[in-house]
N, C-alpha and C positions, 0 to 999 in steps of 0.2 A: 842581775847577771846570774846565769845558771852555771853550776859547777858539777863535775862528775866525780864521784867517790867510788873506788873499786876495791873490793876485798876478795882476794883470790885464794883458792884452794884451802878453805877452812875444812879441816878433816874431823870427822866424827865417827864413832861406833854407834850404830842405832839398830832398831828392831823393825824396820820397814820392810814390807814384802807381801807378795800374794800367797806365799806358801807358809804353812804353820811353822816349819823348821826355821825359816828366815826370821820369823817373829819371836822365836825362842833363843836362837844362838846369835842372831844379829849379823851385821855385815859392816864394811867400811864404806863411808860416803864422803863425798866432797861437795861443798857449796861455794859457788862463785856469785858475787853480787855486784851489780853496777847500779848505783843510785844517782839520779839527777836531782839536784836540789837547788833552791834559791838560797845562796850562802854569801851574797854580797856584803851584808852587814858584818858577818863573821870575819870576812877577809879584810874589809876596810878598818874595822875596829879591833882586829886581832883578839876577838872575844870567843873563847871556846864554848861558852854557854849558848851562842847563836849558831853553832855549827851542828853537824850530825856527828855525834860522838861515836868513834869506831868501837870502843869497848862496849857501849850499849848495843850497837848493831850486832856485834859478835854474841852478846848475851841473849839477844832476841832470837838469833838463829839457833844458838845452843838449846834454848828452851823449846823451840819448835821441833828440833831434831829428837828431843826426848819423848815426843808424843807419837806413839806408834801409829802408822798409817799403812794401808794396803798398797797404795801407789805413791811413787815419787812425784807424780803430778799434784796430788793433794798436799804433799809436803811443801812443794814450791809455792802453791797458792797460799798456804798457811803462813809461810815466811813473808811473802809479799804483803798480805793483809796485816800482819803484826808490825812490819816496818812502817806502813802507812799510819797505823794507830800510834806508834811511838814518836813519829817525827812529822810535824805539820809542814816543814819546809820541803819534804820530798815530793817531787812531781812525777817521777817515773822510776820504775824498778825493773831491772832485768835479773832474773834468778835462774841459775843453772844448778840443778841437783843431779849428781852422778852417783850411781851405785858401782863400786869397784869390784871387779871379778864376780859378776852376777852368775848365779848357778843355772847356766843355760845348756850344760852338757858339753861344752867345748871351751877352748881358750878365747877369752874376750877381756880386754882391759877394763872396759866400763860401758855402762849404758847411761845416757843422760837425757834429761828433760829440760828444755829452756822455756821459760814463761816470762812474758813482759806484760806489764800492766801500768 
């Protein structure tokens, strides 16, 4: 049986961006993750060791957000690859990385990239 785990609006300050100033002063970002995983044994046996640990997922995302990239597309790909490396039970990942208030010369709440793999 497959289960879906969702972590919403994890917020980070990071140095991602195309412009040198963005990579120096940083910006606020959010990450949303939706993981599909085989977790039947964890549910039946009530065994946390057989599930996808949310704290570990958060730490994986936090570590990836610390690695400066030029594009949020690369950030999303790195997060997905790291999730697959950390959890054998994961079958599908949907990752949304959003840059809040991007410096585009006008008022804009956010720009987001959604990647599924």
